[in-house]
N, C-alpha and C positions, 0 to 999 in steps of 0.2 A: 503494501499497499505504499502509496508517494504521500507527501506532508501541501496540503493545500497553501501556497507561500501566501497565499492573496487573506488570509487570515491573520498572517505575522505583522506584529506590526513593525512604524520604520525603523531602520538598527541599521550603522554603518558596516559596509561591507569590510573584509577580514583589515586591506590593504591600506584603509581610512582608516585604521582605530593609533588614535595616539594616544602614550603615554598621558603627558598633560592632563589627559581625560580619566582617562585612569585611575589616576593618581585621587583628583580632584574627588569625583565620585564616589572611589572608597575611601576620602578622608575624613565623611560624616559617618560618625557612628551610630544611630538608622540603618545607613545603605550599606555600612562595612556586617553590621547583623546580618540582612537580606541574606549576604553573600557567603555568610559562614553558614544561615542556615541551608544554602541552595549544595553550596558543598558539601556540610555532613550527613550525604548520601540520601541526598534528595533532589531526587532526577528534574522534576517537575513541581512546583507550589502553584495555588493561586494565590494570587494575590490576600487577602482575607487571610486564611493562614498563615499568614506569619504575626497575624497578633500585634500590630503598630501602638502605637501608644497615642498616635497621631488620629488626628480629622481625616476625613479619608482623601480629602481635596491636596493634605500634607504627603499622603501617603502615596495619592496618584505622581504626585512630586517627585516624591522619590525613583519610585520605578521605574521613573523619563529621565530622571539623568543617569540609571543606572546602563538603562537601555539603548541609549543617545549618547555612551561614552564607550559601549562594544561591551561592556561588562554582564550582561545580560540579554537573551530573547525573550521578548514575549507573546505570548500568541491565543487567542480570543478560541473561544473554543466556549458555546452558549451564552451565557452571559458572564462567563467568569473570565481571569487572562489569568492565561499560565508565565509562569515565567522558569527558566533554563538560566543556569549558568555557563557564562562560552568558557569554559575552562581549554577545549583546545584549541581552539581560538587562538585565545591568549595567551598561552603556554607558546602556542607557533611562533610568538610575536617577543616575550618578553617573558623567554624562559625563566622557570624557580619565583616569577613575580608573585603569580597568589597564592603557590602557595607556601612564600614566605613573610608575606602581609599576614595571610589566613591566621597563618600558627605562631608570629605575633601576635596578634589579636584577641586567640586566644588566651596565650600566656600571659596577656594583658587581663586578661575578664578574670582567671585563676587567682592573680597576687590581686584584685579590685570588680569586682564584678559590676560595681555601678558606672565603671569606664563606658564602657559597652552598651546599659541597657539605661539609659534618662527616660526620666519618668515621665509621666502622663501631665504634672505639674510644670517638667523643666523644657517647653519648646526646645528643638536641637538649634543649634547654627548653624547657621545659613553664608555662605559666601555668597557678598554683594553680584544682584542677578541670579541667582537660587531661587528667591524668592517666589513662591506663584500668584496666578495676579488676583489679589484679592484675598489670599492669606494671612493673616497676623502671624500666626502658629511660625512659620520662619522668615519675616522680612527682619531685615539687621536693626538696628536702633542707629540712631546719629551718630557718627561719629565723634569724639570730641575731639580725638587728634585732627580730622579736618576741620575745626574750630582754632586749633592751636597756630597750626599749619599756616594760616590762612593772614595776610599782614593787614594791620589794620593801616587805618593814615590820620595822623595827629596832626 
């Protein structure tokens, strides 16, 4: 049986996956958690199965960042979006990177479980431009650095 690619959500082809995008996507604790769960023997999981402590729109945003970076592949199945880790693609481009990142995340989780499990009351931090439209949980706070760095005229 061949896979119906029309049900796949847009993702970069292997030759367009960039290291900076992969590292950016996996820098967020929730996105790293998603990758860890997929790598832990779950070949394919529905987005809802992750039980993320964020709103649906924020969850969708995190999956989109991972997919657009080339870390995961998503496919529609009925009303669910099934996610798969692109382990082979990432290993071919960046040998050992995913294994090392996931091992480091696992070691960190064993030392301090709170470092990879943000609570529902603690929004995850997002890089500028990461916030989903209308989603206050990932909106970046105003930068005090920007205000301090702006020269004043006296």
